N, C-alpha and C positions, 0 to 999 in steps of 0.2 A: 206638762206638755204645752199647756196654754201659756204659761210664763215664758217658756223658751220661743214660742212662736211670736208672742208680743215684743220680746227683746230683739229678736232677729228682724222684725218688721220696722222697729224703731231704729235700729242700726242702719238698715238700708235706706230709710228716709233721712237720716242725718248724714249718711255718707256722701249723699249726691249734693253737688254745689250749683249745678246749672239746671235749668228747666229740662234740658235734654237728658241729663244724668237722672233727674227726678223721675222722668217718664220711663226710662229704661229701667230704673230700680223697681218701680211699681209694677211694671209688666213682668220683670223677672219673679218679683214676689208672688203675684197672681198665678203666672204660669207654673211656678215651682209647686205652689199649693195645690192646683188643679192636677198637676202631673203626679203628685205624690199620691193623692186620692185615687186617681185612676190607676196608676201603676201598682199601687197596693191592692186595689179590688181585682185587678186583672191577674196579677201574679200570686196574691195570697201570702206574700212573704215581705219581710221588711227590705230586702235587697230589691224587690220589684218597686217598692214605694221609693226608696233612694234614686233609683235609675229613673223613674217616672218624674221625680222632682227636678232632677238635674236636666233631663231633656225639656221638660216643661219650663224651666227657668231660662234656658238659652233661647228656646222658642218664644217666650214671652217678651224677653229684652228685644230680640230681633223684630218681633211684630210691633212693639211699641215704638222703636225707633224709625221703622219704615213708614209708620202711620202719622208721624208728627207733622205739624203744621210747616209748610215749606217756606213761607214767608214771614218776616219781621216787619211791623209797621212801626216806624219812628215819626213822631209829630212835634211840631214846635210852632210858636207864634211869630209871624214875621213882624216887620216894623210897622206895618199898617193895621195890626191887630187881627189878621186873618190866620187861621188855623191852617197849616201846611203839613201834609203827611206825605211820606216816601215810603215805598215798599221794597225791601231787600230780600233777595233770594238766599236761603239758608244752605245751598248745596254745599 
């Protein structure tokens, strides 16, 4: 069971290309794990754990995406050697 969990988390981490996808994948992984534990304890059956994992994974991904930073900072050096930063909205 531990090997399956490690492989699944590694696949989630490698499958994400952008920081936003990485954040959503981590949220889904943690939400799914927590949901499986809670669903398994509440229902006492494997089906309850599976349902809890699915609901937790979706909820975790949504919460991770909603709580992401809303701005991106891009900095560069101008001709006079001054650092110039501009903030962009990520909506």
